C-alpha positions as CSV (number, residue, x, y, z in Angstrom):
1,M,5.9,-20.5,8.5
2,A,2.7,-18.5,9.2
3,S,2.6,-19.7,12.8
4,E,6.3,-18.9,13.2
5,I,5.7,-15.4,12.1
6,T,2.8,-15.0,14.5
7,V,4.9,-16.3,17.4
8,L,7.7,-13.9,16.5
9,I,5.3,-11.0,16.2
10,D,3.9,-11.8,19.7
11,A,7.5,-11.9,21.0
12,Y,8.3,-8.6,19.4
13,R,5.1,-7.1,20.9
14,A,6.2,-8.4,24.3
15,G,9.5,-6.5,23.9
16,D,11.8,-9.1,22.5
17,Q,14.0,-7.1,20.1
18,D,15.7,-10.3,18.9
19,A,12.3,-11.4,17.5
20,L,12.5,-8.5,15.0
21,N,15.9,-9.7,13.8
22,Q,14.3,-13.1,13.1
23,L,11.2,-11.6,11.6
24,A,12.8,-9.4,9.0
25,P,14.3,-12.2,6.8
26,L,11.0,-14.1,7.0
27,L,8.8,-11.1,6.0
28,Y,11.2,-9.3,3.6
29,P,10.6,-11.6,0.6
30,E,6.9,-11.3,0.9
31,L,7.0,-7.5,1.3
32,K,9.3,-7.3,-1.6
33,A,6.9,-9.3,-3.8
34,M,4.1,-7.0,-2.7
35,A,6.1,-3.9,-3.4
36,F,7.3,-5.2,-6.8
37,K,3.7,-5.8,-7.9
38,R,2.8,-2.2,-7.0
39,S,5.9,-0.5,-8.4
40,R,6.1,-2.2,-11.8
41,D,3.6,0.2,-13.3
42,G,6.3,2.8,-13.2
43,A,4.3,5.4,-11.2
44,G,6.7,6.5,-8.5
45,I,8.7,4.5,-6.0
46,G,10.8,1.4,-6.6
47,A,10.2,-1.9,-4.9
48,T,13.3,-1.9,-2.6
49,T,12.7,1.7,-1.5
50,L,9.0,0.9,-0.9
51,V,9.8,-2.1,1.3
52,N,12.5,-0.2,3.2
53,E,10.2,2.8,3.8
54,T,7.4,0.4,4.9
55,F,9.7,-1.3,7.4
56,V,10.8,2.1,8.8
57,K,7.3,3.3,9.2
58,M,6.1,0.0,10.8
59,L,9.0,0.1,13.3
60,S,8.5,3.7,14.2
61,G,4.7,3.3,14.5
62,G,4.8,3.3,18.3
63,D,1.9,1.3,19.7
64,V,0.8,0.0,16.3
65,A,1.8,-3.7,16.4
66,P,0.1,-6.4,14.4
67,K,-1.2,-9.4,16.4
68,D,-0.5,-12.0,13.7
69,R,0.7,-12.5,10.1
70,A,-2.7,-11.5,8.5
71,Q,-2.8,-8.3,10.5
72,F,0.8,-7.6,9.6
73,F,0.1,-7.7,5.9
74,A,-3.0,-5.6,6.2
75,L,-1.0,-3.0,8.1
76,A,1.8,-3.3,5.5
77,A,-0.8,-2.6,2.7
78,T,-1.9,0.6,4.6
79,I,1.6,1.7,5.1
80,M,2.6,1.0,1.5
81,R,-0.3,3.2,0.4
82,Q,0.9,6.0,2.7
83,V,4.5,5.7,1.4
84,I,3.4,5.7,-2.2
85,V,1.1,8.7,-1.7
86,D,3.8,10.6,0.3
87,E,6.4,10.0,-2.5
88,I,4.0,11.1,-5.2
89,R,3.1,14.3,-3.3
90,Y,6.8,15.0,-2.9
91,I,7.6,14.3,-6.6
92,T,4.6,16.3,-7.9
93,A,5.4,19.3,-5.6
94,G,9.0,19.2,-6.9
95,K,7.9,19.2,-10.5
96,R,5.7,22.2,-9.9
97,A,8.6,24.0,-8.3
98,R,11.0,23.4,-11.2
99,Q,11.1,26.0,-13.9
100,D,14.0,24.7,-16.1
101,V,12.4,21.6,-17.5
102,T,13.5,20.5,-21.0
103,L,11.1,19.4,-23.7
104,A,12.2,15.7,-23.4
105,E,11.8,15.8,-19.6
106,T,8.3,17.3,-20.1
107,V,7.2,14.6,-22.5
108,I,8.5,11.7,-20.4
109,G,7.6,13.4,-17.1
110,D,4.0,14.2,-18.2
111,E,3.0,10.5,-18.5
112,A,4.5,9.8,-15.0
113,H,2.9,12.9,-13.7
114,E,-0.5,11.9,-15.0
115,K,-0.1,8.5,-13.3
116,A,1.0,10.2,-10.1
117,E,-2.0,12.5,-10.2
118,F,-4.3,9.6,-10.8
119,L,-2.9,7.7,-7.8
120,L,-3.4,10.8,-5.6
121,Q,-7.0,10.9,-6.9
122,V,-7.5,7.2,-6.1
123,D,-6.1,7.8,-2.6
124,E,-8.5,10.7,-2.1
125,M,-11.5,8.7,-3.2
126,L,-10.3,5.8,-1.0
127,H,-10.6,8.1,2.0
128,V,-14.2,8.7,1.0
129,L,-14.8,5.0,0.6
130,E,-13.3,4.3,4.1
131,K,-16.0,6.5,5.6
132,E,-18.7,4.7,3.6
133,D,-17.5,1.1,4.0
134,E,-14.3,0.3,5.9
135,R,-14.2,-3.3,4.6
136,L,-14.5,-2.3,0.9
137,A,-11.7,0.2,1.5
138,R,-9.4,-2.4,3.1
139,V,-9.9,-4.9,0.2
140,F,-9.2,-2.1,-2.3
141,E,-6.1,-1.0,-0.5
142,C,-4.7,-4.5,-0.2
143,R,-5.4,-5.3,-3.9
144,Y,-4.6,-2.0,-5.5
145,F,-1.9,-0.4,-3.3
146,A,-0.1,-3.5,-2.0
147,G,-0.7,-5.8,-5.0
148,L,-2.0,-8.6,-2.8
149,T,-3.6,-11.6,-4.5
150,T,-7.2,-12.6,-3.7
151,A,-5.9,-15.3,-1.2
152,E,-3.5,-12.9,0.5
153,T,-6.2,-10.2,0.7
154,A,-8.6,-12.8,2.2
155,E,-6.1,-13.6,4.8
156,A,-5.3,-9.9,5.6
157,V,-8.9,-8.9,6.0
158,E,-9.9,-12.2,7.5
159,T,-12.7,-13.2,5.1
160,S,-13.2,-15.8,2.3
161,E,-11.6,-15.5,-1.1
162,R,-15.1,-15.4,-2.6
163,S,-16.0,-12.4,-0.5
164,V,-12.8,-10.7,-1.5
165,E,-13.6,-11.1,-5.2
166,R,-17.1,-9.6,-4.6
167,L,-15.7,-6.8,-2.4
168,W,-12.9,-6.1,-4.9
169,S,-15.4,-5.7,-7.8
170,T,-17.7,-3.5,-5.7
171,A,-14.8,-1.4,-4.5
172,R,-13.4,-0.8,-8.0
173,K,-16.8,0.3,-9.2
174,R,-17.3,2.6,-6.3
175,I,-13.9,4.2,-6.6
176,A,-14.5,4.7,-10.3
177,A,-17.9,6.3,-9.6
178,L,-16.4,8.5,-7.0
179,I,-13.7,9.7,-9.4
180,E,-16.3,10.3,-12.1
181,E,-18.4,12.3,-9.6
182,N,-15.4,14.3,-8.5
183,E,-14.5,15.2,-12.1
184,E,-18.0,16.6,-12.8
């Protein structure tokens, strides 16, 4: 299946629009699984919406076209991160603008708001990490924002699973340190 996806991606990059129609049903279940892993913590966007928004952004990306399956899922992780962060910014801006919030909405909303604020902080620190070490940032993005497994991340960033485990541990520690430094 991986080679079929790569062939279809190549055909789509070459201008074959029918290849996209064949790609969608092959990729949708995997994207849905990625999105479900990310959305199940309740902070923001649902899995179906996340997948649909990711597809829309990927298709409207202009010249950004992945060369193979691994690059497709790395790109999907980046786009999922963008969609999640954009949605959180929209939600938190809306909450700040509303004045007529009931007590029940405040109690329920505060927990979700805290999760949203934390995700925005993680995203901000990930931008810092990208400048320091692009590879660490890609591994963190794949694991944290897209919910990829170690094996899936290894494929997406084209490295070994052992390296992903090491990079994931290092990236988590670095993001935590950056958040702590930012709070001081």
